[in-house]
C-alpha positions in Angstrom: 11.0 17.7 -8.4 14.5 17.2 -9.6 16.3 13.9 -9.3 18.0 13.5 -5.9 21.7 14.0 -5.5 22.2 11.6 -2.6 20.5 8.2 -2.1 19.0 8.2 1.4 18.2 10.4 4.4 21.4 10.5 6.5 19.4 10.5 9.8 17.8 7.2 8.8 21.2 5.5 8.2 21.6 5.1 12.0 18.2 3.4 12.5 18.0 -0.3 13.1 14.6 -1.7 12.3 13.7 -5.2 13.1 11.0 -6.6 10.8 9.2 -9.5 12.4 6.5 -9.5 9.8 5.0 -11.4 6.9 2.9 -11.2 3.7 2.2 -7.5 2.8 1.2 -5.4 5.8 4.3 -5.3 7.9 6.8 -5.8 5.1 5.5 -2.8 3.3 6.1 -0.7 6.4 9.6 -2.1 6.6 10.2 -1.4 2.9 9.4 2.3 3.5 12.1 2.4 6.2 14.5 0.5 4.0 14.0 2.9 1.1 14.9 5.9 3.4 18.1 4.3 4.4 17.4 2.5 7.6 19.1 -0.9 8.3 16.1 -3.2 8.1 16.7 -6.7 9.4 14.0 -9.2 8.5 13.9 -11.9 11.3 12.3 -15.0 9.7 11.5 -18.5 10.8 14.1 -21.1 9.7 12.0 -21.9 6.6 11.4 -18.3 5.7 8.4 -16.0 6.1 5.0 -17.2 4.8 5.0 -15.2 1.6 8.0 -17.1 0.3 5.9 -20.3 0.2 3.8 -18.9 -2.7 6.5 -19.9 -5.2 5.9 -23.1 -7.2 9.6 -23.7 -7.7 13.0 -22.7 -6.3 12.6 -19.1 -7.3 11.2 -16.4 -5.1 7.6 -15.2 -5.7 7.5 -11.9 -7.4 5.4 -10.4 -4.6 8.1 -11.2 -2.1 10.8 -9.6 -4.3 8.7 -6.4 -4.7 8.2 -5.8 -0.9 11.6 -6.9 0.5 14.3 -4.9 -1.4 17.1 -3.3 0.6 16.6 -5.6 3.6 18.8 -8.1 5.4 17.6 -11.6 6.5 18.3 -13.5 9.7 16.7 -16.8 10.4 15.9 -17.6 14.0 13.7 -20.1 15.8 12.1 -17.9 18.4 10.8 -21.0 20.3 14.3 -22.1 21.1 16.3 -20.6 23.9 19.2 -19.7 21.7 17.0 -18.2 19.0 15.0 -16.2 21.5 18.2 -14.9 23.2 19.6 -13.8 19.8 16.4 -12.1 18.9 16.3 -10.2 22.2 19.9 -9.2 21.7 18.8 -7.5 18.4 15.9 -5.9 20.2 18.4 -4.3 22.7 20.1 -2.6 19.7 17.0 -1.7 17.7 15.1 1.6 17.2 11.9 0.1 15.7 10.4 -3.4 15.7 7.6 -4.0 13.2 5.3 -7.0 13.7 2.0 -8.1 12.2 1.4 -11.4 14.0 -2.1 -11.9 15.3 -2.8 -9.8 18.4 -1.4 -11.5 21.5 0.7 -14.0 19.6 4.0 -12.5 20.6 2.8 -12.1 24.2 2.1 -15.8 24.3 5.7 -16.4 23.3 6.9 -14.1 26.1 7.8 -11.4 23.6 5.0 -8.9 23.9 5.5 -5.2 23.8 5.8 -4.9 27.6 8.7 -7.3 27.6 10.4 -5.7 24.7 10.0 -2.2 26.1 11.3 -3.3 29.5 14.5 -4.5 27.8 14.8 -1.5 25.5 12.9 1.6 26.8 13.7 3.6 23.6 12.3 1.0 21.3 9.3 1.7 19.1 7.1 -1.4 18.8 4.9 -1.0 15.7 2.1 -3.6 15.6 -0.1 -4.1 12.5 -3.2 -6.3 12.5 -6.6 -6.8 10.9 -8.8 -5.4 13.7 -6.5 -4.2 16.4 -5.8 -5.5 19.9 -9.2 -4.6 21.4 -12.8 -4.4 20.2 -15.4 -7.0 19.3 -13.5 -8.1 16.2 -10.0 -8.2 17.8 -9.7 -12.0 17.9 -11.0 -12.7 14.4 -8.6 -14.0 11.7 -7.9 -11.3 9.3 -6.6 -11.1 5.7 -7.0 -8.4 3.1 -10.2 -10.0 1.7 -11.9 -10.4 5.0 -11.1 -6.9 6.1 -12.4 -5.6 2.8 -15.6 -7.4 3.6 -16.0 -6.3 7.2 -15.1 -2.7 6.4 -17.8 -2.3 3.8 -15.3 -1.9 1.0 -16.6 -4.9 -0.9 -20.2 -3.7 -0.5 -19.3 -0.5 -2.4 -17.5 -2.2 -5.2 -19.2 -3.5 -8.3 -22.5 -2.6 -10.1 -25.9 -2.1 -8.5 -27.4 -5.0 -10.3 -24.5 -7.4 -9.6 -22.8 -9.0 -6.6 -20.3 -7.2 -4.4 -16.7 -7.3 -5.7 -13.4 -6.9 -3.9 -11.0 -4.2 -5.0 -8.3 -5.4 -7.3 -5.4 -4.0 -5.2 -4.6 -5.4 -1.7 -5.9 -2.1 -0.4 -6.4 -3.0 3.3 -3.0 -4.7 3.6 -1.1 -1.8 2.0 -3.2 0.9 3.8 -2.4 -0.7 7.1 1.3 -0.8 6.2 1.4 2.9 5.2 -0.4 4.0 8.4 1.8 1.8 10.5 4.9 3.6 9.0 3.2 6.9 9.9 2.5 5.7 13.5 6.1 4.5 13.9 7.5 7.8 12.6 5.3 9.8 15.0 6.6 7.7 17.9 10.2 8.2 16.7 9.6 12.0 16.6 8.1 11.9 20.1 11.2 9.9 21.2 13.4 12.7 20.1 11.6 15.0 22.5 11.1 12.6 25.4 13.7 9.9 25.1 11.0 7.2 25.5 9.9 4.5 23.2 6.3 3.3 23.1 4.0 0.7 21.5 1.9 1.9 18.5 -0.7 -0.2 16.7 -2.7 0.2 13.4 -5.7 -1.8 12.5 -6.2 -2.4 8.8 -10.0 -2.2 9.5 -9.6 1.3 11.1 -7.8 2.7 8.1 -10.6 1.7 5.7 -13.4 3.8 7.3 -12.1 7.2 6.1 -11.7 5.8 2.6 -15.5 5.3 2.5 -16.0 9.1 2.9 -17.8 9.6 -0.4 -20.0 6.5 0.0 -20.9 7.2 3.6 -21.6 10.9 3.0 -24.4 10.0 0.6 -26.2 8.5 3.6 -25.9 11.8 5.5 -26.1 14.4 2.8 -29.3 12.9 1.3 -31.1 11.2 4.3 -34.4 11.0 2.5 -33.0 9.3 -0.6 -32.0 5.6 -1.0 -28.8 5.1 -2.9 -27.4 1.8 -4.1 -24.3 0.8 -2.2 -22.6 -0.2 -5.5 -22.4 2.4 -8.2 -20.0 0.8 -10.6 -17.7 3.5 -12.1 -20.0 6.3 -11.2 -19.6 8.7 -8.2 -20.4 6.9 -4.9 -23.1 9.4 -4.0 -24.3 9.6 -7.7 -24.0 13.4 -7.3 -21.6 14.2 -10.2 -22.1 13.6 -13.9 -20.4 13.0 -16.2 -18.3 10.7 -13.9 -17.8 7.3 -15.4 -15.7 5.0 -17.5 -16.8 5.3 -21.1 -16.2 2.9 -24.1 -13.5 3.7 -26.6 -12.7 2.1 -29.9 -9.7 0.3 -28.3 -10.7 0.0 -24.6 -12.1 2.4 -22.0 -11.6 5.9 -20.8 -12.4 7.6 -17.5 -13.9 11.0 -17.5 -14.9 13.2 -14.6 -16.5 16.6 -14.7 -16.5 18.3 -11.3 -17.1 21.9 -12.5 -19.1 23.9 -15.1 -15.8 24.5 -16.9 -15.2 20.8 -17.1 -18.7 20.1 -18.4 -18.4 22.7 -21.1 -15.0 21.2 -22.0 -16.5 17.7 -22.4 -19.1 19.0 -24.7 -16.6 20.9 -26.9 -14.1 18.1 -27.0 -16.7 15.5 -28.1 -18.7 17.8 -30.4 -21.7 17.7 -28.2 -22.2 21.5 -27.8 -26.0 21.0 -28.2 -26.1 19.4 -24.8 -25.1 22.7 -23.2 -28.5 24.0 -24.2 -30.4 20.9 -23.2 -32.7 21.6 -20.2 -31.9 18.2 -18.7 -28.3 19.1 -18.2 -28.5 22.8 -17.3 -26.7 22.5 -13.9 -24.9 19.8 -12.0 -27.9 18.7 -10.1 -29.9 18.1 -13.2 -27.0 16.3 -14.9 -26.9 14.0 -11.9 -30.6 13.4 -12.1 -30.4 12.5 -15.8 -27.0 10.7 -15.8 -28.4 7.7 -17.7 -29.2 9.8 -20.7 -26.1 11.8 -20.4 -23.8 8.8 -20.1 -25.5 7.2 -23.2 -25.0 10.4 -25.2 -21.3 10.6 -24.2 -20.6 6.9 -24.7 -22.1 6.9 -28.2 -19.4 9.5 -29.2 -16.4 8.1 -27.3 -16.9 4.6 -28.8 -15.9 6.1 -32.2 -12.4 7.2 -31.1 -9.4 5.5 -29.6 -8.2 6.2 -26.1 -5.4 8.4 -27.3 -7.6 10.4 -29.6 -10.1 11.0 -26.8 -7.4 11.9 -24.3 -5.9 14.5 -26.6 -9.3 16.1 -27.2 -10.3 16.2 -23.6 -6.8 17.3 -22.3 -6.9 20.2 -24.8 -10.0 21.4 -22.9 -8.4 20.7 -19.5 -11.0 18.0 -18.7 -9.7 15.3 -16.1 -9.6 12.0 -18.0 -7.4 8.9 -18.3 -7.3 5.7 -20.3 -8.0 2.6 -18.4 -4.6 0.9 -18.6 -4.1 -2.8 -18.7 -1.5 -4.3 -16.3 0.9 -4.8 -19.2 0.7 -1.1 -19.9 1.3 -0.2 -16.3 4.3 -2.6 -16.2 6.0 -0.3 -18.8 4.5 3.0 -17.7 7.0 5.7 -18.7 5.8 8.1 -15.9 6.4 5.5 -13.2 9.7 4.6 -14.7 10.9 8.2 -14.9 9.9 8.8 -11.3 11.7 5.7 -10.1 8.6 3.8 -8.9 9.3 0.9 -11.3 12.8 -0.2 -10.6 14.7 -3.3 -11.8 17.1 -5.6 -9.9 19.3 -8.5 -10.8 17.9 -11.2 -8.6 20.2 -14.3 -8.0 17.3 -16.7 -8.6 14.8 -14.9 -10.8 17.1 -12.8 -13.0 16.3 -9.2 -13.9 12.9 -8.4 -12.4 10.9 -5.3 -11.5 10.5 -4.1 -8.0 8.9 -1.3 -6.1 10.6 2.1 -5.8 10.2 4.7 -3.1 7.0 6.8 -3.3 8.4 9.3 -0.7 10.2 12.0 -2.6 12.2 14.2 -0.2 14.2 16.7 -2.2 17.1 16.7 -2.7 18.1 13.6 -0.7 15.7 10.7 -1.4 14.0 9.2 -4.3 16.0 6.9 -6.5 18.3 5.2 -4.0 20.2 2.1 -5.2 18.0 -1.0 -4.9 19.4 -4.3 -3.6 17.4 -7.5 -4.3 15.3 -9.2 -1.6 17.4 -11.5 0.5 17.4 -15.3 0.7 16.5 -16.8 4.1 19.2 -16.1 6.6 21.5 -14.5 3.9 22.9 -12.0 6.4 23.0 -14.2 9.4 26.8 -13.9 10.0 26.9 -10.2 9.1 24.1 -9.0 11.3 24.6 -11.3 14.4 28.3 -10.6 14.2 27.9 -6.8 14.0 25.2 -6.4 16.7 25.8 -9.4 19.0 29.5 -10.2 18.4 28.8 -13.7 17.3 31.3 -15.7 15.4 30.3 -17.0 12.0 30.0 -20.6 13.4 27.7 -19.4 16.2 25.5 -17.4 13.9 25.1 -20.3 11.4 24.4 -22.7 14.2 21.2 -20.8 15.0 19.9 -21.7 11.5 20.3 -25.4 12.3 18.6 -25.4 15.7 
């Protein structure tokens, strides 16, 4: 896809999104709106949202910078009459409100979806949470780690002879944020047809179940067999081989063979043509049954070559493979840089730092829009409250002192 010629979707430039959210889940949903050109106003407590507190000094934590580009910040005390009134004034003007407080928390403050929709019937209230607003787990405290545990994600990570291991990425937080963006967009599309807003919710826990498709399918495809929950780097159902991470002279390399063409390519690339005639590996079922012997034979060869050497050999045979990159390598990944996913901003406190680009490429309008650094607490107090509520600078700043 060619580089875009204009920075944002023009239809999004008229959207006002209120982000009453913290940590990763809600802010990533807000970031996706911000990247597309919506005006995203982050309404924070007077001391800032919780993610800011992870910094050990006066700088902003990198994770906050990465998830809050292109947003504006207003600081309000929602428990004060003036702060609440200012917030509701913004709600009156908004198209979308994103929140990921615990279920019922806003309702206890008199700011539940019913109240907000009564004030602004065209509003989309998008609620993200760990387990949703109903069900046996609804009232449980939820963070990425606990939802990984409850969803079965941790049970499937690690090796069969070791303890369960969480995934490295904050997969449930970010999955919840992505799905919440999708739910909000679906409601906005519906509003175009009906003129009505609505409340949508996404449970992080709900979004993890379909991600376990391979692991769960082993239970149903082979009901008479007992599979380990944790299969390391092998296929979740142990039904494909070779499918693993193999040693290289300078690290590790992932190889997957999902067809007979791939299998023949692996053998040719690694000089293991004799395995093509080996009765143990004659078809994919036999290769799966004998994957210990197969992995040992492949690993003995891969260990003699570097990742780059192996990649060139396997790619020449059109075999899916990839080096296991270290985070320092990912930080300078030329592919991510060219596609605009790794962007850099000049942050007033932290200097020049990387931040997250827009993964939604909508040709020819969206992709590498200009990036503004994450805001300081209440940085846009006067601008936002003056624009939408007609407040003077003195009135707007007074709300930060209440």
